[in-house]
C-alpha positions, 0 to 999 in steps of 0.5 A, a space after each residue: 507458487 504459493 509465495 505468489 498468493 501471499 505477495 497478492 493477499 498481503 497487496 490486495 489487503 493493504 491496498 483495500 484498507 489504504 484506499 479506506 484510509 484516505 476517504 477513496 473508493 479504490 483503483 478496482 481489485 488489481 489496482 489495488 492489488 498493484 497499491 499494495 504490492 509497491 505499498 510493501 516495498 515502499 513501507 520496507 525501505 521506509 522502515 528500514 531507512 528509520 531504522 525501524 522494526 513491525 511492532 508485530 511479526 508474521 504476517 500481520 507484521 508484514 500487512 502493517 508494513 505494505 498498509 503503511 507504504 501503500 498510505 504514503 504510495 497514495 498519499 504522493 499520488 494524489 499530491 501529484 494528480 491533485 493539480 491536474 485539472 479534468 476537461 469535462 
C-alpha cells in the first residue's frame, strides 16, 4: 500500500509540473496523476534507452525522470490532437 501512495504522489507532482511547463491547465488531479505515472514509465524507458542516469537519486530523481517523461508524453499528445478540429 505504501508503494502505491508513492506512485500516486510522484505521478501527481510530475503531472502537475509537466502541465505547467507545457503551458496547459492540466487534466485535473486524476488526469495529472495518470500523466505523471505514464510519464514515469516513459521517462524510465527513455533514460535507459539513452544510457543516461538520473543526475540525483532518491525521490527527487524519481520525480525528475517522471517529469521528463510526462513532458514528452504531453508533447506527443498535443501533436496527435492538434490536427483535430473541434466543432462549435
